[in-house]
N, C-alpha and C positions, 0 to 999 in steps of 0.2 A: 766434314759435316757428319753429325751423328745420325744414325739411321732413324727413319720415321717409326714412331712407336704406336701410332693410332691404328686400331683394327676395328672396323665396323662389324658389329654383330649382325649376321645375315638374317633376313626375314625367313620365317618358316611357316608352313601350313600347320593347322592344328594336329594334335596327336590322333584325333578321330574326326574325320571329315563329316561324319553323319551327326554326331552329338553336338558338334559346333554350329550346326545349321539349324537355328530355331524354326525357320519357315518349313524346312523339310520334316522336322520332327512333328510339327503341328499338323502338317498335311497328312502324315501317316495316322495320327490320332483321330483326325476328323473324317478321313475318307475310307479308312479300313475297318471302322466299326469294331466289332468284337474280335476281329483278327489283328487289331493294332498291336497288342502286346507282343505277339510272336513275330510280327513283321519288324517291330522296333528292335527286338533282340537280334534278329538276323542282320539288320542294317547296321546295328552297333558293332557287331563282330566284323562285318565287311568293311565298315569305315576304318576300323583299327588295322585290318589286314592291308588295306590300300596304303597305309602310311609306313608299312614295314620296309626294312632295308632290302628285302628280297624283291618286292614289287617295284621299289624305286630302281633297282638294278635292271629288272626286266624292261622297264620303261626307258631307262637311259640307253640300254643296248639297242632296243627297237628303234629309237630315234637317232642313234649314232651310226649303226651299221645298216645302211640303207639297202633296199633291194637291188640285186644285180641280175641282169639278163645275160645268160650264156646261150647264144644261138647255135653254136657249133661245138662238137666235142673236139678233143685233140686230134681225132682222125678225120675231121671234116664232115662228120655226120650232123645233120640238122637235128637239134635236140630241143631248143627253146626252153631251157630251164630257168626259172626265176628263183634265185636264192634269197631267202629272207633271214633276218637275224634270229638267233636263239631266243632272245628276249621276246620277239614278236610271237614266236611259236608258243612260248610259255604263257604269254598273256592270253592267247587263244585257249590254251588248256585251262587257265584260270577262269575264263568266261564260261567254259563248259561246267567245271566243277561247281561254280557259284550259281549256275542256272540262269545266266543272263538272258537266255531265250526261254528255257523251260518254265521259269517262274511265271511268265505271262500267260501260260496255258494250263497251269495247275489250278483248275477252277473248282474241283470237288470240295463240297462242304465249306465254301468260302463266300463272303459277300461279293456281289457282282463286280465291285470296283477294285477289290483287293489285289487280284493277280497282276493287273496292269500297273496299278500304282506301285506295288512292291517292285515289280520288274524295272519300271522306269526310274524309281529311286536308285536302284543299283546302277543303271545306265548313267544317270546323272553324276553319281559318285565316281564311276569307273572311267568315264570319258577323258578327264584331264590326265589320267595316268595310262591310258590305253595304247599310246603310240599309234593311234588311228585304227586299232583293231575294232573300235566302235563302228567303223564304216561297214566291214563285212557283216558285223552283227546286225546292223540295221537292215541290210538286204536279206540276211538270213531270217530275220523276224518277218519281213514281208513275204518271203518265200514260204515260210511255215504257215502263214495265214492262207496263202493261195492253196496249198495242199489241203488245209482244213476245209476250205470252202468248195474247191473244185475236185478234190481227190476221190470223191465218192460218185464220180460220173459213171453212167452206164458203160462207158468204154472200159473193157477189161484191162487194157494196157495201162491206162491211167490209175486204175485201182491197184494194179501190181506195183506201179511206181510209188504210190502212197505207202503201201505196206513195206516197201524196202527203204525209202528215204525219209519219210515223215518221222519215224522214231529216232532216227539219227540226228535230225535237226533239233530234236528236243532232248537229246541225251545229255546227262551230266557226267558221262564217262569220256574223258579226252580221247581215248583210243577209238571211240565210236562216233564222236561228235563231228559233224561236217558243217561247212559254211557254204553260202550261196552267193553267186554274183547276180547282177541285174544289168543286162546289156541292151541299151536302147539307143545311145547316141551314135549317129553316123555323120559323115562329112556333109551331106546336103542339109541336115537338120538335127538340132538338139531337141528343143521342146516341140518343134513341129515334126512329130514322128510320122505324119502323113507323107513325108518325103523319104521314108525308109526305102533303101534299094536292095537290102538283103532279101533273098528269095528262098522259099522252101518248096521242094519238089518231093512228092510222095514216092517212096521206094515201091515200085510196082511188084517187086518180088515178095514184099511183105505187107500187102494192103490191110490185112486183118490186124496187124500189130501197130497201127497208127504210127508208122515209121517214116521219117522224112530225112532228106539230105539238104543241109543248109549251105548256101553259098553267098558270100558278100563280105563286107568289112564293118567292123565296129570300131569307131574312131577313139572312143574313150571308155574303157572298161575297167572300172575300179575293182579292187580285190581280185585281181586276175589269178591269184593262187588258190581261189576257192575250189571246192570239190565239184559243185554243180552250178548251173546257172539257168535263169529264165531270160528269154529274149523275144523281141518282136521280129517277125519276118513276114514277107509278102507271100502268102500261100498260093500255089498254083491251083487253079479252079478248073475242074473238068466240065462243069456245067457252064456253057457260054452265057446262058441267061443270067446266072448268078454273077458272073464276072462283069456283065454289062449293067448290073444293078446301079452302079454309080454313074453310068453313061460314059465312063472312061475306062478303057482297058488296053492292054498291050500284050504282045506275044514275044517270047524269047526265040533264039535261033532254033530251038528244038520244038517249037510249036506250043509250048506251055502258055496257058492264058492266065493273066494276072489282072486284078482290079487296081486302079490307081487310088491314091489317097488313103486315109486312115481306115476306110471301110474294107480295104483289101488285106488288112493285117490280122494275123493270128498270133497267139502266145505259144511259145515252144519251151520245152524243158530239155536240157541236155546235161550229160556228164562232161565235165571239163577234162578230166583225166580218166583213162580206161587202162585196164591191165595190159601190159606188153607181153605177148606170148613168147617173145625172144629173150626176155629177162628172166633171171633165176632169182628165186626168193619167195617166201611165203608171207603174204600180207597178215595172216592170222598170228604169226609168231614174231615178226619183226616189230621194232619200235615204230609207232605211228608217225613219228617225224621223218622216217626213212621211206615211207610208202612211195614217194615220187620216184625213187631209184628203180622201181620195177613197174612203173606206169609210163604211158605216153599220152600226149595230147590227142584229143578226139577231133581230128580233122581241122586243127587250128594251127596257124602260124603266128608267132608273136613278132610283129613288125618292129616294135621298140617300146621302151618304157617312156612315159611322159615326164618331161622336165617341168615340174609344176612350181607355182609360187609357194605353196605349202603342201601339207600332207605327204611329205617326201618319204616317210616311213611306209606308206601305203603303196603297194605295187599296182600302178595304173598303166594299162598298155593299149596300144593300137593293135587290133587283131585282124587277120585274114581268115575267113571261114571257107574252107574248101572241102565240102563233103562232110561237114560235121553231122554226125548222126543224132537225131533229136526226135521228140515226140510232141505232137500238138497237145496243149493243155487247155481244156475248155472247148467251147464251140468254135467251129471254123469261122474265120473272118470277124471274130468278136474279141480280138486281142486287146483293144483299147479298154473295153469294159473289164476284161479279166485283169489287166495290169494295174488298173486304178487302185485296187486293193493294196498292192505293194507300195504304190506311190504315196498313198495317204499315211501308211505306217512309217515309211522312211522319212517323210516330211516331219512327222512328230519327233522322230529320232534326231533329225537335224536341229530342231529347236531345243530339245532337252539337252543335247550335247553342247550346244552353244552356251546355254545358260549355266550348265555345269562348269564349263571352262571359265566363264565370267566369275562364278563364285570362287573358283580356285585362285584366280588372279587377284580378286578382292581380298582374300585372306592374306596374301603376300603384301598387298598395298597397306592394309591396316596394321599388320604386324611391323612393317617397316616404319610406319608413322609413330608407333610406340617406342621404337628403338633408335631412330635417327634424331640426333640433336642438331638443331640449326638455330642460330641467333639466340642461343642460351636456353632453349627449351625444346622438348620433343615436338615433332611435326604434328602429332595428334592434338597438341595444345595450341597450335597456331590456328586462329579463327577461320582463315580462308581454306586451309587444308582440311580442317574438320568439316567444313561445309561441303567440300567436294566429296569426301569420303561418306558423309551422311547421304548425299544425293545418290551416290553409287549404291549404297546399301538399300535405299528405298527402291531404286530401279531393279536391283537384283531380286529383292523380295517380291516385287510386282510381277516380274517375269516368271519367277518360280511358281507362284500361285496360278498364273495364267496357264503355264505348261500343264500343271497337274489337274486343272479343271478339264482341259481337253483330253488328257490321259484317262480321267475318270469317265468321260463320255465314251471313249473307246472301249473301256472295260464294260460299261453298261450295254453297249450295242453287241458285244461279243458274248457276254455271259448270260444275259437275260433271254428267256425263251421267246418272248415277244416284246422286244424293245419298242418303245413308242416311236412313231414316225417323227415326232418333234425332236427326239434325242438324236436320231440318225441324221436329220437335216442339220441340226445345230453342229454336230461333229463335222459334217461335210463343209459347212459354212466357215467354221472357225479354224479348220486345219491349215488352209493356205494363209490365213491371217497370222496364226502362231508361227508358222514356218518363216514367213518373210519378216514380220515385225520383230519376233523374238530373236532371230539370228542376226538381223541387221543392227538392232539395238545392242546386242551383246558384243558385236565387233567394235562399235564405238566405245563401249564401256571398257573393254579390255585395253584399248588404246589409252584411255584415261588412266587405267591402273598402271600401265607402263610409265606414263608421265608422272604418276605419284611417287615413283621411285627415283625420279630425276635421271641423270645420265646412266646410272647403273642399271636402270630398267631397260635400257636399250642394249645392254650386253646380253649375249646369248645365254649365259649361265643361269640367269634368273628364271628362264623358262617362259617368260611372258611373251617374248617375241615369237617363240614356237607356237604358243597358244593363239596368238593373234593371226599368224599365217594359216594355221590349221582351221581356225574357226571361220575365216573369211569364205571358205568354200561353201559353207552351209547357206550363205545368202544366195548362192548361185546354183548349187547342186539340186537336182529335182525341181528345177524351175526358179529362175531369178525373180526379183521383186515384181517386175512388170507382169510376168507370167502368173504369179500368184494373185496379183491385183485383178487381172482379167478372169482368173478362176473364180474369184468372189462374184464377179458379174455373171459368170456362167451359172453359178448356183442360184442367183436371183432369177435368171431366165428359166432355168429348169423347174424351179418351184413357183414360177409366175408371181414372184415377189413374196411368197409366203415365208421364205427364210428370214426376211426382215422382220416380219411380225413375230416369229418364233424367238429371234434374238432379243428383240425389244421386250417382249413379255417375260422371257427368262431372266433378263437382267433386272427388270423392275420387280419381279417376284423375290429375287435374292435381296435386293436393296430394301424392300419393305417387310422383310421377315421380322425385323426388330424395329420397333417404333423409336424414333430419334427426336426427343423434345427440342424445341427451338433454342434452348440454352445449353444443349449438349455440345462438347468439343467438336463433334463431327457434323453438326447441323449444316454448316456452310459447305462442307464437302458433299453432303447428300444433295443439296440444292444445285451445286455445280454439276454433279453427275446427271441430275434430272434435266438440266439445260442441254447437256451433250446428247442425252437420249432424245430430247425433243428435236434436235437438229439431224438426228440419224436418218429418219424417214425421208426428209428433204434431200439429204446427200445421196441416199440410195437412188432416188428418182433422177437426180442430176447425173450420177455416174452411169446409169443405164443409158441415158441419152448421149452423154459425153464421156467416153472412157478415160479421158485425161483426169477426171476426178476420182478414178478408182483407187489410186494410191492413197489419196486423202481419206477415202472411205475405209480402206484397209487399216490405216493407222488409227483412225478414230475408233474402229471396232476393238483394236487391241488395247487402247488406253481406257475405253469404257469397261471392258472385261476386267482389266487389272484393278481399276478403281472400285468396282463393285465388290470384287473379291477381297481387297484390302480392308474396305469398310466392314465387310462381313467378318473377317478375321479379327479385327480390332474389337468389334462388339462381342465376339465369341470369347476372346481371351481376357478382355478388360485391362490388358497391360498398357502401361503408359507408352512404352516404346512402339507398340503396335498402333496405338492411337496416333502418335506423331508420324509414323511411317505412312499411314493412310491419309492423314491430313496433308502431309508434304507432297505425296504423289498426286493427289487430286488437284490441289491448288497450285502446284508448280511443276514438278518433274514431268508429269504427263503432257505438259504443253511446251516444254523447253526444247524438245527435239534432240535429246541426248547431249545437251550442253550442260554439263554438270557444274554446279556452283554458280549458275546464272539465275538470278531472281526474276521471275515473271509475275510475282504476286507480292504486294506490299507486306502482307502478313509474313510471308516466307523470308523476306529480306530483313525483317526485324527479329527473327529467331536468334536466340543467344547461342553461344558455343556450348552451353549446357544442353540445349535441345539437340544440337548436332552430335554431341558425345553420347547422349541417350540413344540416338538412332544408330550411330556407327559402332559404338562400343558397349551398348547396354548400360551405360552409366546412369545412376539414379538422378532424377531431377530434384 
C-alpha cells in the first residue's frame, strides 16, 4: 500500500495578535484619547513579540515542565523547594520588562482611562501565551493597589514596607521585580472567609513594629513561588470589649482572645522567602533566578502541590503556617474591607484573561475553517460552519467591549482626583457581573472552538484543550457564579437600590447618544435593548426578594451592557461588519445562552452566508 500523501496545513494564530483584533484596536482608539497613538504602537510591538519563536518556546516549556515540590534535601533536611520551568521564569521576566503591572500605574500626563486600558490590553494579549504567569500577575496587581491605598498609613512599619516593596512590584527590571500571592482559602471555607481558622498573635517583644506571628493552614494558595503575600488571619485582641463586639469570641490555650466571624479578621503582609543566614551567596551579585538557593521559607511548610483539572503550570500548594512573621496591613479587624480592593482587581483579571483565551482559540478555529477542505470546499464556505464562527466572533467582540468598559471605569476611579460616586458604584456593580458572565461564556465558547476543529481539536497539540482547562478556573476562582450573583444583590442592598438606577441611566445615556431613525439597520436592536432595560428594574426587585433570580439578573446585566456597547461601536465606526455584529448580538446571540449557530430570531435565521462571512472574516457584503 502506498504511503498516505495528504498533509493538513495546521491552523495558526495571526502574526500580530493585536493588529488582527479589530475590537481591541478600536477600544484603544476610543478609550485612550490623545494617548491612543503611542499605546497603539506599544501594543503593536507587543503583539508581534508574543508571536515570536522565543515566546512560543517559553510558553511551551512552562506548560510542559510542570512545577515540582522537593520537600527534603538529599540529607533529609526539610527544604520545601518548588522548582518551576525555565520558560515560566522567563515569562515572568518578560512581564516585568513589558510593564504588565507598571503600565497600569503610570498615570502622569495621561488620560484617566489610558493606564488601565493599556495595561489590560497587554494582559488580554499575554494571557494565552503566559503559561498561567497571568495568575500571579493578577494578584500582584491587587497587592500593588493595596500598597497604594493603605501604604501611607500612620503606622511607621507599614510606611517602611511600602518604601521597600511597592517600587519592586512596579519595577520593569526583572532583577528587581517581585510578585505577590493572595492566600485566603482554608479548609472550613472558601468564599465564606468568616470561617477562617488561621490566627495572628502580636509579637510582644516588638509591639511598636506591628509584628505578628501567624499560625494555621491555607488550603489553596496559588502562585506559591511568589516573593510576598497578603493573607487574612484572625487577630488576637487584647481588648475583651472589642473581641465581644460580635457577641461571639473564643480563647486559645494561651489565653489569647479572638472574635468569631468575618469581623475578627485582619489583613496581613508577609515575605514568603527570607534570607537564610546559613547560606553563602550574595543576592546583589547572583542571577535573580538563583535567589531561592540562599533563601528559606518564612515559617511555612508546603504540605503538597495541588493536582488540578487545569492551570498545571501554576504552582498551587497547601501550606502550614507555623510562626510566619507578618505585619498587619490596614486597620485591625478590617481585613474584609482591605482585601476587597484586591478581589475586585483580580476578578477583572479573571474576565479579561478568559476572553483573551477565547480570542486566541477563535483565531485557530477561523484559520482552520479557511484551510480545511470537506465535501469539496473549505469549512468557511459551509453555511452552518460559517454561522457558528460568526456567532463566536459576535460573542467574542461583545465580551471584549464589556471587559474594557469595566476596565475604563477602574481607570477613572483610580486616576481622577474626585471620581464620581456613580462611577464607583457602577464599577462595584459590574465587576462581579463581568467576572462571572464573561468567564463562564468564554469557557463555553472555547469548547465550541475546539469542536470547530473536529477530532484534531481534541488533540493536545492544538492548545485548545489547554486553554479550556486553564480558563475553567476563572469561573470558580475569586468566587463562583453563585457568589458573584449574590454579590450583585449585596451591591443593591449597600446602595439601597441606587446601583440599579445608576446602571439603567448609564446604559440609556450611551444608547441615546446617537439618534437612530426608525429605518436605520439598528432600529430594531435599539428597541430590543429598551425592552430589556424596562424589565431590569422589575428583575432587580424580584432578585432582592428571591435570590434564586440573581443569576438571571447577572446575565441580563451582562447582555444589556454588551448590547449597548456594540450598538455604540457600530454607530461610531459606521462599518458594515460592526453593524451586523451589533444586530446579531442583540437579536440573537445575547439570548441564545452560548448556543452558537442556534437561531432564536427569525431575522437571524434568514441571514445569508455572506452576512456570516462578513462577521467572521470581514468579507465585503
